[in-house]
N, C-alpha and C positions, 0 to 999 in steps of 0.2 A: 035264839036266832042262828047260832052256829049249827045246831042240830038240824034245823030246817034246811039250811044251805047244803049240808052234807047229804041229807035225805034227797033233796032235789037233784043234786049231782049224781047220786047213785041211781035214782029213777031215770034221769036223762040218759045215762050210759046204758042202763038195762033196756030201755024201750027203743033206743036208737040203734041197737045192734042189728045188723043185717047179715044174713048168711053169705059167706064168701063162696059157697059152692053153687050159688044161684046161676043158672045158665042164661047168659045174655044172648049168645048167638046160636043158631041152629048148627049142629055139627053132623057130619056123616063120615063113614069110613068105607072105602071100597077095597076089597081084597081079592087078588087073583092068585090062586095056588098053581104053581107050574112044576112039572116033573124035570128030570135031569136034562132032557132034550129041549125044554122050553114050551112044551105043549100044556095047555090049560087042563087041570085035573077037575073033572066034574064029580060032584058028590063028596068032596073033601070036607072033613069036619075041622072047624077052626075054633080054638078056645082062646079067650083073652084073659090074662091074669093081671092083677093090679101091680105086682112087683116080681122080681126075679126069684125071690125065695118061694113064693107061692107056685111059680112055674116049675121050679126044681122039685118041689114036693107034690106037685099036681093037686093042690088044694085051693079053695076059694076062687073058683072060676067066676069071673065077672060076667062073661057072655059066652055062650056056646051056640054055634050055628052050623048047619049043614049047607054048603054052597051048592048051587044048581049047576 
């Protein structure tokens, strides 16, 4: 009986797990690149990195876009 309860508990925990990275809300990001004077720069390339170390090494780009 103890084995069955242990098995049932493990099965319940295993199958009730839900991913914490599931996206619940729609998200968006608006980026405006400006020069020193404040004018919008057309055609600028923007790279997004997951963390500062990746940015400093310029590796593992999460997203790369050319702005219009």
